[in-house]
Backbone as a ProteinNet text record, in pm:
[ID]
protein_1_A
[PRIMARY]
MATAEERGGGESTFTVIVAAVANLGIALAKAVAGVISGSSAMLSEAAHSVADTVTEILLLTALRRSGKPADEDHPLGHGPERYIWALLAAVATFVGGAVFSLYDGVHTLVEGEELGDPLVSYIVLGVAFLLEGYSLRTGLRQARGEAARLKAPFRRYLRYTPDTAVKAVVLEDSAALAGLVLAAGGLLGGQLTGSGAWDGAASLCIGALLLYVAWVLGRSNAELLIGRPLPKPVRERIRAELLESAHIVAVLELTTLVQGPREALVAAKVDFRDVSTAAEIEGACERAEARLREVFPAVTRVYLDPTPGRHGPPS
[TERTIARY]
85	0	87.7	49.3	130	121.8	234.2	238.2	169.7	142.8	79.8	169.7	301.2	394.3	391.9	388.9	387.4	257.9	144.5	17	15.8	66.9	69.7	157.1	274.6	363.1	301.6	230.1	165.3	53.5	-23.3	-131.2	-75.9	34.2	94.2	143.6	206.4	256.7	141.3	32.8	-82.5	-143.2	-155	-210.6	-128.1	5	93.3	88.7	83.1	77.8	-50.7	-162.8	-290.8	-279.4	-220.7	-206.3	-113	-4.3	92.6	31.2	-39.8	-101.1	-206.3	-287.1	-390.5	-327.8	-224.3	-163.6	-92.7	-31.6	38.6	-59.3	-168	-267.7	-331.6	-360.4	-421.9	-328.2	-199.6	-102.5	-99.9	-98.3	-96.2	-223.5	-337.1	-464.8	-474.3	-430.7	-435.6	-344.9	-226.5	-133.1	-193.2	-254.6	-318	-432.5	-515.2	-628.6	-581.5	-471.5	-418	-369.4	-304.7	-255.5	-372.9	-475	-589	-669	-691.1	-775.9	-698.6	-564.9	-484.5	-497.3	-542.8	-566	-440.4	-398.2	-281.9	-314.7	-440.2	-479.6	-469.7	-506.5	-495.7	-349.4	-264.9	-122.2	-64.5	-112.2	-68.9	-113.2	-234.3	-283.6	-202.8	-159.3	-73.8	58.4	116.5	240.9	217.7	101.2	63.7	63.4	2.2	-6.8	129.1	212.5	348.7	426.2	415.1	482.9	432.9	301.6	245.6	297.1	312.3	363.9	507.6	590.2	728.7	729.3	637.6	626.3	596.8	502.2	467	585.4	661.4	779.5	880.4	901.5	992.7	940.3	808.9	750.9	763	746.6	766.7	911	1004.7	1145.9	1167.1	1100.7	1112.1	1061.9	946	889.6	979.8	1036.8	1121.3	1251.2	1317.1	1448.3	1438	1332.2	1320.1	1283.8	1235.8	1198.1	1314	1434.1	1550.2	1581.9	1619.6	1647.4	1777.5	1791.8	1915.7	2032.5	2150.5	2270.9	2386.5	2505.2	2621.9	2651	2631.3	2658.1	2544.4	2423.2	2306.8	2235.5	2293.2	2240.9	2100.9	2057.3	1922.8	1824.8	1867.8	1779.8	1781.3	1692.9	1687.1	1557.4	1482.7	1353.5	1356.2	1450	1450.7	1477.2	1526	1554.5	1427.2	1313.1	1188.6	1163.6	1209.1	1182.3	1273.5	1388.9	1475.3	1407.6	1359.6	1294.6	1161.4	1090.8	964.3	987.4	1100.3	1134.2	1165	1234.7	1259.7	1128.9	1032.5	901.2	832.5	846.2	787.2	854.3	985.4	1058.2	1009.3	982.1	931.4	795.6	711.5	581.2	599	696.2	721.1	775.1	881.1	946.7	861.1	814.3	742.9	601.6	538.4	400.2	381	421.8	394.3	465.1	595.1	671.8	618.4	594.4	543.6	406.9	318.7	183.4	186.6	269	278.9	335.8	439.9	498.3	396.4	326.7	231.5	115.8	74	-33.2	6.9	127.3	176.9	193.8	249	271	138	34.9	-95.1	-156.9	-146.8	-202.5	-131.4	-1.5	77.4	63.5	76.2	78.9	-57.3	-149	-277	-265.6	-378.5	-375.1	-492.6	-471.9	-577.3	-657.3	-786.3	-868.9	-918.6	-901	-950.1	-1077.4	-1108.4	-1229	-1208.8	-1290.8	-1270.3	-1336.6	-1408.6	-1484.6	-1395.3	-1281.4	-1189.9	-1141.4	-1112.4	-1065.5	-1169.1	-1296.6	-1402.7	-1413.9	-1401.6	-1409.6	-1293.8	-1173	-1055.2	-1068	-1116.3	-1133.1	-1232.5	-1340.1	-1438.7	-1381.4	-1308.3	-1246.5	-1140.5	-1060.7	-955.6	-1015.8	-1130	-1194.6	-1233	-1283.1	-1321.4	-1198.9	-1091.2	-970.1	-903.8	-894.8	-834.8	-922	-1052.9	-1142.9	-1122.9	-1101.2	-1076.7	-945.2	-842.6	-712.2	-722.5	-793.6	-810.8	-888.3	-989.3	-1068.3	-979.9	-887.2	-796.2	-707.5	-652.9	-567.6	-644.1	-764.9	-845.6	-885.4	-915.3	-954.9	-842.3	-719.1	-606.7	-582.7	-585.7	-559.1	-664.4	-791.4	-897.5	-884.9	-845.2	-825.8	-714.9	-604.8	-493.3	-533.3	-606.8	-651.4	-742	-831.3	-920.2	-841	-739.6	-657.8	-584.6	-539.2	-466.6	-559.5	-691	-791.1	-758.6	-724.3	-689.1	-785.1	-819.7	-901.1	-831.7	-912	-853.2	-763.4	-806.9	-727.3	-595.5	-600.4	-477	-383.3	-440.9	-358.6	-288.2	-364.7	-306.6	-197.9	-213.9	-114.2	15.5	5.4	124.5	171.3	101.3	141.3	283.9	361.6	494.3	489.8	370.9	356.4	331.9	439.4	424.9	390.5	404.3	364.1	212.7	138.3	-7.5	-50.9	16.6	-15.5	2.4	109	134.6	23.5	-19.2	-125.3	-254.7	-291.2	-416.5	-411.6	-302.1	-292.5	-284.3	-203.5	-186.2	-313.1	-382.6	-506.8	-616.1	-617.3	-713.3	-684	-555	-515.4	-548.3	-533.3	-563.1	-711.4	-798.6	-942.5	-976.6	-916.2	-939.3	-884.2	-768.5	-709.2	-796.6	-860.2	-949.9	-1068.6	-1121.2	-1233.5	-1187.6	-1067.6	-1014.7	-992.6	-937.5	-913.8	-1045.9	-1147.2	-1278.6	-1336.9	-1317.3	-1363.8	-1295.1	-1162.7	-1088.4	-1135.8	-1163.5	-1213.9	-1351.2	-1438.2	-1573.2	-1571.6	-1488.2	-1478.4	-1429.5	-1328	-1278	-1380.2	-1456.8	-1558.1	-1670.9	-1708.2	-1819.1	-1778.4	-1652.8	-1608.9	-1518.4	-1461.1	-1366.3	-1230.7	-1206.8	-1080	-998.3	-868.8	-778.5	-736.7	-778.5	-738.9	-792.6	-913.3	-968.8	-879.7	-831.7	-746.1	-614.1	-558	-434	-452	-563.6	-591	-606.6	-673	-688.1	-552.2	-463.3	-329.8	-253.1	-267.4	-201.4	-255.8	-386	-446.3	-396.9	-383.9	-332	-188.4	-108.5	29.7	38.5	-46.8	-47.4	-88	-183.6	-228.5	-115.8	-43.9	67.8	181.3	200	303.2	273.4	147.8	108.3	129.4	87.3	103.1	251.1	335.3	478.5	537.4	492.3	542.9	502.5	376.3	328.6	405.2	421.3	490.9	639.6	699.2	840.7	864.9	777.6	792.2	778.1	680.1	657.6	778.3	832.3	946.7	1073	1088.9	1204.8	1200.5	1082.3	1067.8	1110.1	1069.2	1101.4	1248	1308.9	1452.3	1535.1	1494.2	1565.4	1551.7	1435	1411.5	1290.1	1180.1	1056.9	1034.5	1003.7	975.1	834.7	807.1	671.2	583.3	452.3	363.8	374.9	351.9	366	282.5	154.7	78.2	142	201.7	268.6	393.1	467.9	587.6	550.9	440.5	397	356.8	294.1	255.1	378.2	478.3	602.5	669.9	673.9	733.5	656.5	523.9	442.6	465.4	477.3	502.1	635.9	737.2	868.3	861.2	784.6	775.1	690.7	624	547.8	638.8	764.6	859	890.2	890.9	917.5	1061	1149.6	1290.8	1327.3	1237.5	1267.8	1211.2	1300.6	1262	1218	1292.1	1261.9	1314.6	1248.3	1296.8	1358.7	1490.4	1561.1	1559.8	1565.7	1568.4	1506.2	1415.9	1348.2	1361.2	1416.3	1432.1	1360.3	1274.6	1206.1	1231.4	1230.8	1258	1175.8	1098.5	1022.3	1117.7	1124.9	1213.9	1138.2	1007.3	925.8	780.4	688.7	546.4	514.8	585.1	563.7	696.2	778.8	912.3	956.9	985.5	1028.3	1132.6	1216.4	1323.1	1293.8	1320.1	1304.3	1435.9	1489.6	1610.3	1583.5	1625.2	1595.5	1708.2	1737.4	1825	1734.3	1756.8	1664.9	1739.6	1677.8	1732.7	1669.3	1751	1702.5	1719.6	1643.2	1657.7	1800.8	1854.6	1992.8	2014	1907.2	1921.5	1902.2	1867.2	1847.8	1980.8	1980.7	2102.5	2119.2	2238.1	2263.8	2166.7	2139.4	2047.2	1906	1865	1731.7	1720.3	1826.6	1826.2	1818.8	1896.4	1892.1	1752.3	1692.8	1558.8	1455.7	1469.9	1376.3	1386.5	1507.6	1527.4	1462.3	1479.8	1421.6	1268.9	1213.1	1066.5	1010.7	1080.9	1034.1	1035.9	1140.8	1147.8	1036.1	1012.7	905.5	769.8	750.4	623.1	601.1	704.9	691.8	660.5	724.1	698.4	555.8	504.6	368.5	264.9	285.3	188.9	199.6	321.7	345.1	415	338.7	399.1	495.6	479.6	569.4	707.2	721.4	852.2	933	1031.2	1111.3	1247.5	1291.9	1422.4	1409.3	1456.9	1451.5	1590	1639.9	1770.9	1752.6	1780.7	1768.5	1906.9	1937	2068.5	2053.6	2096.8	2090.4	2178	2116.4	2184.8	2149.4	2250	2219.5	2134.2	2041.1	1957.2	2039.1	1995.8	2072.9	2065.3	1965.2	1946.2	1957.2	2028.4	2048.5	1928.5	1937.3	1827	1707.1	1588.4	1467.8	1457.8	1391.1	1376.7	1270.5
-120.2	0	123.9	225.2	347.3	424.2	486.5	569.8	702.1	777.3	910	1000.3	987.2	1072.8	1040.7	909.4	870.2	913.6	897.6	940.4	1090.5	1166.2	1311.6	1355.3	1290.5	1325.9	1293.5	1177.8	1141.4	1236.5	1279.1	1374.6	1507.3	1552.5	1679.2	1670.5	1558	1541.6	1542.5	1470.4	1467.5	1606.4	1679	1814.3	1904.5	1895.8	1980.8	1941.8	1810.1	1764.4	1812.3	1802.6	1851.4	1998.8	2076.9	2220.9	2248.4	2172	2194.1	2166.7	2053.6	2018.3	2122.4	2162.6	2262.6	2394.2	2439.1	2568.4	2569.2	2457.5	2452.9	2469.6	2394.5	2407.8	2545.2	2599.3	2731.2	2839.1	2827.2	2927.5	2936.6	2822.2	2821.8	2883.6	2846.3	2899	3050.2	3097.4	3240.7	3319.8	3264.4	3334.4	3352.1	3244.9	3252.4	3353.2	3346.8	3439.1	3583.1	3604.2	3739	3798.5	3715.7	3764.1	3798	3711.8	3734.2	3857.8	3872.2	3982.5	4112.1	4101.9	4220.4	4267.5	4180.4	4217.9	4202.2	4311.2	4303.4	4222.2	4229	4150.9	4001	3959.8	3819	3776.4	3863.9	3831.7	3824.7	3912.2	3906.8	3775.4	3733.5	3606.7	3489.3	3501.1	3396.5	3389.2	3507	3511.5	3454.7	3483.8	3431	3278.2	3219.8	3073.9	3011.4	3078.8	3028.1	3026.9	3136.5	3144.1	3034.3	3009.4	2904.2	2766.8	2744.8	2616.8	2596.3	2700.7	2692.9	2667.2	2733.1	2714.2	2568.8	2507.5	2367.8	2275	2302.2	2219.7	2229.1	2351	2368.9	2300.6	2304.6	2239	2086.7	2033	1889	1850.4	1935.6	1913.3	1915.9	2010.1	2021	1893.6	1842.5	1721.9	1600.8	1591.9	1476.5	1479	1592.5	1600.6	1597.8	1655.6	1657.6	1520.8	1431.2	1298.5	1201.1	1242.3	1153.1	1123.4	1000.7	964.6	1027.2	1028.3	1079.2	989	1048.5	972.2	1030.5	979.5	1022.8	1171.2	1221.2	1362.7	1453.4	1395.7	1474	1398.1	1398.7	1316.1	1353.9	1476.7	1518.7	1511.2	1447.5	1432.1	1552.5	1547.9	1652.5	1733.6	1720.2	1787.5	1936.2	2012.4	2157.7	2198.2	2103.9	2139.5	2179.4	2127.2	2163.1	2312.8	2375.5	2518.1	2605	2551.6	2624.3	2631.4	2515.1	2511.5	2585.8	2578.1	2650.2	2801.3	2844.1	2986.5	3031.9	2946.5	2977.3	2983.8	2900	2904	3037.7	3090.4	3221.3	3330.5	3317.7	3414.4	3405.6	3283.4	3265.1	3332.5	3322.1	3389.5	3540.5	3591.3	3735.4	3782.8	3716.8	3761.2	3729.8	3603.4	3562.4	3613.6	3639.7	3683.4	3828.9	3866.3	4001.3	4108.7	4091.1	4194.9	4214.6	4104.1	4115.2	4183.2	4142.6	4200.1	4349.2	4390.5	4532.5	4612.4	4556.2	4624.2	4636.2	4526.7	4527.3	4622.8	4630.1	4722.4	4867.6	4902.3	5040.1	5073.9	4977.4	5000.1	5024.6	4947.4	4964.2	5100	5141	5269.9	5386.5	5371.5	5480.5	5482.6	5365	5356.3	5326.6	5271.6	5230.6	5096.5	5040.6	4913.5	4905.5	4826.7	4801.6	4679.7	4697.2	4587.5	4502.7	4372.1	4280.5	4212.7	4098.9	4023.4	3953.5	3986.9	3928.2	3792.2	3743.2	3620	3503.8	3487.2	3377.5	3389.7	3514.5	3536.2	3496.1	3529.7	3491.9	3339.7	3270.7	3124.1	3065.7	3117.4	3068.2	3095.7	3214.1	3247.8	3153.9	3119.9	3028.8	2890.3	2837.3	2704.7	2708.6	2815.5	2829.1	2833.3	2899.5	2908.8	2769.1	2685.2	2549.6	2468	2476.4	2399.5	2447.2	2578.4	2633.4	2599.1	2599.2	2563.8	2419.6	2329	2188.4	2173.6	2243.5	2238.6	2292.9	2405	2463.3	2367.6	2301.5	2206	2093.3	2046.3	1940.5	1987.9	2109.4	2163.7	2188.8	2244.4	2272.5	2143.8	2039.4	1913	1857.1	1864.1	1815	1904.6	2036.2	2129	2115.8	2104.4	2090.5	1956.9	1852.7	1723.1	1727.8	1794.3	1807.1	1892.7	2000.9	2086.7	2008.9	1926.1	1845.4	1742.9	1682.1	1582.8	1645	1768.4	1838	1913.1	1909.4	1979.6	2128.7	2186.2	2328.5	2400.2	2526.8	2604.3	2612.1	2606.3	2600.6	2720.1	2841.2	2960.3	2958	2913.4	2905.9	2799.7	2686	2581.7	2634.1	2703.6	2752.8	2856.5	2934.2	3035.6	2972.9	2867.6	2815.3	2679.2	2618.6	2485.2	2483.1	2382.5	2367.6	2299.5	2254.9	2196.1	2310	2379.1	2498.4	2465	2338.3	2300	2313	2257.7	2269	2413.5	2484	2624.9	2704.5	2676.1	2747.5	2719.1	2593.4	2558.7	2631.9	2631.3	2695.6	2846.1	2910.4	3055.5	3092.9	3019.7	3054.3	3027	2918.5	2891.1	2990.4	3032.1	3134.9	3265.3	3299.4	3420.6	3406.8	3284.9	3263.4	3286.9	3238.1	3259.6	3408.6	3477.2	3621.8	3693.6	3648.8	3709.1	3690.7	3574.2	3549.7	3645.1	3668.8	3764.1	3904.7	3942.5	4075	4088.5	3982.2	3987.1	3999.7	3925.7	3935.7	4075.4	4134.8	4270.6	4371.2	4351.7	4440.4	4428.7	4305.7	4284.6	4348.2	4327	4381.1	4534.2	4591.2	4736.7	4795.8	4731	4779.2	4764.1	4654.5	4630.3	4732.8	4771.6	4865.9	5010.7	5044.5	5184.3	5209.1	5101.4	5118.8	5167.8	5169.9	5218.3	5100.7	5101.7	4997.6	5021	5135.2	5165.4	5059.9	5008.9	4905.7	4781.2	4745.1	4628	4650	4769.8	4801.4	4799.9	4855.5	4855.6	4713.4	4626.1	4486	4417.9	4449.3	4391.9	4436.1	4563.5	4613.6	4543.7	4522.4	4453.5	4309.3	4243.3	4106.4	4104.9	4201.8	4211.1	4232.7	4320.8	4346.8	4221.3	4146.5	4023.1	3920.3	3905.7	3811.1	3855.7	3985.5	4038.9	3999.2	4008.7	3971.8	3822.2	3738.3	3593.4	3556.3	3616.5	3589.1	3629.2	3743.2	3788.7	3693.5	3648.1	3557.1	3425.1	3368.3	3240.6	3255.2	3364.3	3387.5	3400.9	3474.1	3491.7	3358.7	3277.5	3148.4	3056.5	3048.5	2960.4	3013.6	3145.5	3203.5	3173.1	3181.9	3150.3	3006.4	2914.4	2773.6	2745.3	2816.4	2800	2852	2964.4	3020.1	2927.4	2867.5	2775.6	2815.8	2744.9	2774.2	2665.9	2706.1	2605.6	2548.8	2441.3	2390.8	2493.1	2495.6	2593.3	2585.1	2697.2	2704.4	2600.7	2577.6	2473.4	2335.3	2305.8	2176.6	2170.5	2279.9	2282.6	2261.5	2322.1	2305.6	2161.6	2097.3	1956.7	1867.2	1898.3	1820.6	1832.9	1955.1	1975.7	1895.4	1897.6	1823.7	1673.1	1623.5	1479.8	1439.3	1522.6	1491.7	1488.5	1580.1	1587.6	1475.1	1396.8	1282.4	1173.8	1175.5	1074.4	1095.7	985.5	996.2	1039.1	1023.6	1055.5	1196.3	1266.2	1400.4	1505.2	1593	1697.9	1824.3	1860.2	1985.2	1977.1	2048.2	2067.2	2206.2	2210.7	2338.5	2417.6	2348.1	2415.4	2323.3	2377.9	2298.2	2367.5	2297.3	2350.3	2258.8	2314.9	2237.8	2302.9	2223.1	2273.9	2197.2	2270.1	2209.5	2183.8	2057.5	2021.1	1979.7	1968.4	1929.8	1924.1	1898	1891.7	1790.4	1680.2	1576.6	1534.3	1632	1603	1716.5	1682.2	1783.2	1724.8	1811	1773.1	1833.6	1755.5	1802.4	1778	1881.3	1869.8	1939.5	1875.1	1932.9	1904.5	2004.2	1986	1950.5	1832.3	1778.3	1754.8	1799.4	1778	1653	1550.4	1426.1	1427.8	1342.8	1329.7	1289.7	1353.7	1325.7	1181.2	1117.7	980	876.4	922	828	769.7	641.7	576.2	599.2	567.1	582	497.2	375.9	286.9	344.8	403.1	462.6	583.7	663.8	780.2	735	631	579.2	527.9	454	401.6	513.1	615.6	728.5	801.3	816.3	881	801.1	669.3	583.8	590.4	583.9	586.9	723.6	830.3	964.8	983.7	935.4	948	869.4	747.5	665.4	731	790.2	855.7	976.6	1057.2	1174.2	1133.7	1028.3	981.3	928.7	869	815.4	927.8	1025.9	1135.4	1233	1256.2	1352.2	1279.1	1218.9	1142.1	1223	1355.9	1438.2	1451.4	1420.2	1428.6	1305.8	1327.1	1216	1202.7	1308.4	1305.1	1367.5	1295.4	1343.4	1331	1440.5	1441.9	1498.8	1416.3	1458.9	1465.1	1578	1600.9	1612.4	1509.3	1520.1	1636	1731.7	1853.5	1885.4	1915	1950.3	2076.1	2080.2	2196	2317.9	2434.7	2555.8	2599.6	2553.1	2599.4	2484.9	2382.7	2272.1	2180.4	2069.8	1972.9	2029.7	1986.3	2036.6	1988.1	2062.4	2025	1915.1
0	0	0	-77.4	-86.3	44.6	80.8	200.8	172.6	280.5	263.5	182.9	206.1	132.7	-15.8	-50.4	-191.1	-257.4	-184.4	-241.4	-264.8	-167.3	-181.8	-296.4	-310.3	-420.2	-554.4	-562	-686.8	-722.8	-621.9	-646.6	-696.1	-635.3	-676.8	-820.6	-856.1	-992	-1092.2	-1061.8	-1151.3	-1166.9	-1055.6	-1060	-1149.8	-1138.2	-1217.8	-1365.4	-1394.8	-1533.7	-1600.8	-1530.4	-1585.3	-1620	-1528.1	-1551.9	-1669.7	-1681.9	-1789.9	-1926.7	-1938.9	-2067.3	-2105.9	-2009.4	-2038.5	-2083.2	-2012.3	-2043.6	-2179.5	-2217.2	-2345	-2461.1	-2456.3	-2562.8	-2565.3	-2448	-2439.5	-2492.7	-2463.3	-2509.3	-2661.6	-2728.4	-2874.7	-2932.3	-2875	-2924.2	-2902.4	-2786.8	-2758	-2851.5	-2881	-2969.1	-3108.2	-3160.1	-3292.3	-3290.5	-3185.8	-3175.5	-3161.3	-3087.9	-3070.1	-3200.2	-3281.6	-3411.3	-3503.3	-3503.9	-3592.4	-3550.3	-3420	-3372.2	-3349.8	-3342.4	-3314.1	-3171.2	-3080.4	-2941.6	-2858	-2792.9	-2705.2	-2580	-2533.5	-2416.1	-2445.3	-2568.2	-2604.4	-2612.2	-2665.7	-2669.7	-2529.1	-2440.4	-2300.3	-2236.4	-2269	-2216.8	-2272.4	-2399.5	-2457	-2381.1	-2352.7	-2274.7	-2135.5	-2078	-1946.8	-1949.8	-2051.4	-2060.2	-2088	-2168.5	-2192.4	-2061	-1984.4	-1855.1	-1761.7	-1764	-1679	-1720.4	-1852.2	-1900	-1853.2	-1865.9	-1817.5	-1667	-1596.9	-1452.2	-1417.9	-1489.7	-1460.9	-1488.4	-1594.8	-1624.1	-1509.8	-1459	-1346.4	-1221.2	-1200.6	-1083.9	-1094.4	-1215.2	-1233.3	-1204	-1247.4	-1215.3	-1064.6	-997.7	-852.3	-784.2	-827.9	-767.6	-790.5	-910.1	-942.9	-863.5	-859.8	-796.2	-643.4	-587.9	-442.3	-386.4	-472.5	-426.9	-416.8	-455.8	-447.9	-301.2	-269.7	-129.2	-79.8	52.1	113.3	75	64.6	34.2	114.9	89.5	167.4	147.9	26.3	-0.3	43.1	57.2	99.1	210.8	331.4	440.8	486	459.1	497.3	380.2	270.7	156.2	63.6	-37.3	-140.1	-133.7	-23.5	-13.3	-43.2	16.4	-7.2	-151.9	-234.4	-373.6	-447.7	-403.6	-470.7	-461.6	-353.8	-336	-423.3	-460.6	-554.1	-690.7	-738.4	-869.5	-866.9	-755.8	-745.4	-743.2	-684.4	-686.1	-828.8	-904.9	-1046	-1124.4	-1086.3	-1152	-1126.7	-1005	-974.5	-1057.1	-1076.1	-1159.9	-1304.3	-1351.2	-1488.1	-1504.5	-1402.1	-1406.3	-1415	-1339.8	-1339.9	-1475.2	-1522.7	-1645.9	-1768.6	-1777	-1897.6	-1907.6	-1795.1	-1798.7	-1763.3	-1642.3	-1592.7	-1673.6	-1696.9	-1768	-1908.9	-1980.8	-2117.4	-2120.1	-2028.3	-2026	-1996.2	-1900.7	-1867.3	-1984.6	-2048	-2163.4	-2276.8	-2305	-2415.7	-2388	-2261.4	-2227.1	-2245.1	-2198.6	-2214.9	-2362.3	-2439.8	-2582.9	-2654.8	-2617.3	-2681.8	-2647.9	-2523.1	-2482.5	-2550.5	-2572	-2632.2	-2783.7	-2845.4	-2991.7	-3053.5	-2973.1	-3029.1	-3099.4	-3143.2	-3215.7	-3311.6	-3416.5	-3513.9	-3469.2	-3444.8	-3396.5	-3512.7	-3502.3	-3604.2	-3558.1	-3619	-3584.9	-3450.4	-3350.2	-3216.8	-3198.1	-3300.2	-3283.5	-3241.1	-3311.2	-3278.1	-3134.1	-3092	-2955.8	-2852.8	-2880	-2786.8	-2774.7	-2888.4	-2886.4	-2806.1	-2830.9	-2759.4	-2609.9	-2575.4	-2434.2	-2366.3	-2436.9	-2380.2	-2355.9	-2456.7	-2441.1	-2331.1	-2330.6	-2229.4	-2089.4	-2075.3	-1944.9	-1893.6	-1983.3	-1944.5	-1903.4	-1982.7	-1951.8	-1823.1	-1807.7	-1685.3	-1564.2	-1584.5	-1475.5	-1431.2	-1526.8	-1492.1	-1417.4	-1466.2	-1399.2	-1257	-1241.1	-1107.8	-1017.6	-1072.4	-994	-942	-1025	-982.1	-867.2	-881.1	-775.8	-647	-659.4	-540.2	-468.5	-546.2	-484.8	-399.7	-450.9	-371.8	-250.6	-271.7	-161.5	-51.5	-89.9	11.2	85	12.5	77.5	180.9	146.3	240.1	360	334.1	443.7	539.2	483	566.9	647	583.4	653.6	771.1	754.1	860.8	955.3	925.6	1006.5	1017.2	903	897.3	804	833.2	738.7	603.3	496.9	363.4	333.8	367.2	338.1	414.9	539.5	618.5	560.3	520	459.4	334.3	248.5	124	150.7	258	290.6	340	421.7	488.3	437.8	342.7	298.3	241.8	279.6	219.4	82.6	39.9	-93.7	-192.5	-229	-312.8	-457.5	-497.2	-633	-647.6	-551.9	-555.8	-535.9	-446.9	-424.1	-552.3	-627.3	-753	-853.8	-864.5	-959.5	-924.2	-795.5	-753.2	-779.4	-741.5	-760.1	-908	-985.4	-1125.9	-1206.3	-1175.7	-1247.4	-1208.6	-1081.5	-1039.8	-1112.6	-1120.8	-1193.5	-1341.7	-1395.1	-1536.9	-1566.4	-1479.6	-1500	-1491.4	-1394.1	-1383.3	-1506.2	-1555.7	-1674.9	-1798.1	-1808.6	-1922.1	-1919.9	-1800.3	-1787.2	-1825.4	-1780.5	-1813.9	-1964.6	-2027.2	-2171.4	-2247.2	-2202.9	-2267.7	-2250.9	-2133.7	-2110.6	-2200.4	-2220.4	-2310.1	-2453.3	-2497.3	-2633.4	-2651.3	-2552.5	-2561.6	-2559.4	-2471.1	-2464.9	-2596.1	-2655.7	-2784.6	-2894.7	-2890.3	-2992.2	-2984.2	-2863.1	-2845.1	-2871.9	-2838.9	-2850.8	-2970.3	-3025.5	-3135.2	-3089.1	-2959.6	-2904.3	-2850.4	-2883.8	-2832.7	-2689.7	-2629.5	-2491.8	-2394.1	-2421.9	-2335.4	-2334.6	-2451.6	-2463.7	-2389.5	-2403.8	-2334.4	-2183.7	-2136.5	-1993	-1939.9	-2018.4	-1977.5	-1967	-2061.3	-2059.2	-1934.9	-1897.7	-1776.4	-1651.8	-1647.4	-1532.7	-1522.6	-1637.7	-1639.1	-1587.7	-1630.8	-1585.1	-1435	-1381.1	-1236.5	-1159.3	-1213.1	-1149.2	-1143.8	-1255.3	-1259.3	-1168.1	-1158.4	-1069.1	-924.7	-886.9	-750.2	-725.9	-821.2	-805.5	-794.7	-879.4	-875.4	-740	-685.8	-556.3	-444.5	-443.3	-339.2	-343.6	-463.9	-476.8	-444.5	-490.2	-460.9	-312.1	-242.2	-97.8	-24.3	-63.9	2.8	-11	-132.9	-154.7	-88	-84.5	-17.3	132.5	194.3	336.7	365.5	277.3	299.2	271.4	178.7	153	270.7	326.5	441.7	562	577.3	688.1	768.7	750.5	823.9	929.3	1053.4	1156	1139.3	1209.9	1215.6	1287.6	1261.4	1327.3	1479.5	1545.9	1691.6	1765.3	1728.5	1799.5	1787.7	1671.2	1653.3	1740.4	1749	1833.5	1980.6	2022.3	2161.4	2189.7	2093.1	2110.6	2113.6	2031.8	2033.4	2169.2	2221.9	2354.4	2460.4	2451.9	2548.6	2536.8	2414.8	2395	2455.6	2439.9	2497.7	2650.1	2707.4	2853.1	2911.9	2826.3	2875.1	2928.9	2884.7	2931.3	3079.6	3155.2	3299	3328	3230.9	3253.5	3208.4	3138.8	3087.9	3182.7	3228.6	3322.6	3249.1	3143.8	3072.2	2929.5	2841.7	2704.1	2700.3	2700.6	2712.3	2582.8	2473.3	2342.8	2239	2159.5	2057.3	1922.5	1824.9	1689.9	1592	1508.8	1405.2	1269.9	1165.3	1031.1	929.1	849.8	740.4	624.5	579.4	469.3	343.7	353.6	239.1	282.2	188.7	222	331.6	335.8	437.4	497.5	525	576.4	667.5	794.9	890.8	984.6	1035.3	1127.4	1264.2	1370.2	1507.1	1581.3	1642.4	1724.4	1857	1967.5	2099	2197	2280.4	2396.3	2513.7	2569.9	2670.4	2802.2	2911.4	3045.4	3104.5	3132	3190.5	3342.4	3408.9	3554.2	3587.7	3692	3728.4	3773.4	3820.8	3870.6	3759.5	3638.2	3527.2	3484.3	3458.3	3410.8	3261.1	3208.9	3065.4	2984.4	3033	2961.3	2960.2	3072.6	3079.3	2986.6	2976.9	2887.4	2742.3	2709.1	2572	2538.4	2630.9	2607.1	2594.9	2678.3	2673.6	2539.7	2489.6	2359.2	2247.3	2250.5	2147.5	2151.3	2272.4	2284.1	2244.2	2283.4	2247.3	2096.2	2030	1883.7	1817.3	1864.4	1806.9	1828.5	1944.9	1975	1884.7	1864.1	1777.6	1634.4	1586.4	1449.8	1435.4	1544.1	1540.3	1541.5	1628.3	1641.2	1525.3	1478.3	1369.6	1254.1	1162.6	1052.3	966.8	962.5	880.3	941.9	1070.4	1136.4	1096.5	1011.3	959.4	1026.1	1094.3	1161.4	1300	1400.7	1539	1599.9	1655.9	1721.3	1861.5	1964.4	2102.8	2165.8	2227.1	2286.8	2438.7	2514.8	2661.7	2709.9	2779.6	2821.1	2966.3	3049.7	3189.5	3196.6	3292.5	3311.9	3350.3	3306.1	3330.6	3477.4	3550.4	3687.8	3786.6	3743.6	3834.9	3838.9	3913.7	3920.4	3991.3	3952.2	4015.9	4159.8	4243	4383	4399
[MASK]
+++++++++++++++++++++++++++++++++++++++++++++++++++++++++++++++++++++++++++++++++++++++++++++++++++++++++++++++++++++++++++++++++++++++++++++++++++++++++++++++++++++++++++++++++++++++++++++++++++++++++++++++++++++++++++++++++++++++++++++++++++++++++++++++++++++++++++++++++++++++++++++++++++++++++++++++++++++++++++

């Protein structure tokens, strides 16, 4: 039977693949429609989908490389590598989508544009909306399932989840649906008024939206690369579990580190009873580690350091 970690990794990979296939087809269709209609908003949307496709490829690379087991050169595994590739994916969203859209919007407002037949663009936008909606549904289903498993509110889970691949799919697909609405609004405004300013304004809005998504994803991955601890309630429960041992007097220092979506490290300086023997301390350490792994399946590494209390033995 597959472990929770294997199931989660497989779900993330499937979610990203669905998003990548959808975005690649949508990008080609939008580019053709943009050329035919002369719409800068459609071209911005094409750039948006190209950036999303590059993002999904980088996220797939992140999932593949971070899943490699620990070895002699990487004793703590390759989990954090996913955040390097995910950070590059956020940069791709910024450069490939936001910058192009902002430039194209400014260029259209300054130079103007010749509006062509928008019919093809409307058809492409409608099909793209359906495909992006399916991709978003896949990402939301996984994210909501994980939030329910962790008994966390969905918005809080999405904000703090270390599974940035799923977070990227949900945010980028949400932005894609909003971008499609903006592009349709720009086309309709230009069609009704005969002015390309509506199209340029839509392109600027799409660029601003992508800029925000890139910033959110970049910040999340940077936090995890720098080193994010487990949430405070989890740390308090870990401390309480350690103190359940009859031989442990105090937890002097507790350090936790998120290394992946289902991978965390716990290290603690622990004060043992002065009358405990070496064998009892060894046994207490083994039982405490087993207990932490049982209660917190994401805790994959536990290091306990017997340390004398700073204020002497308790009375």
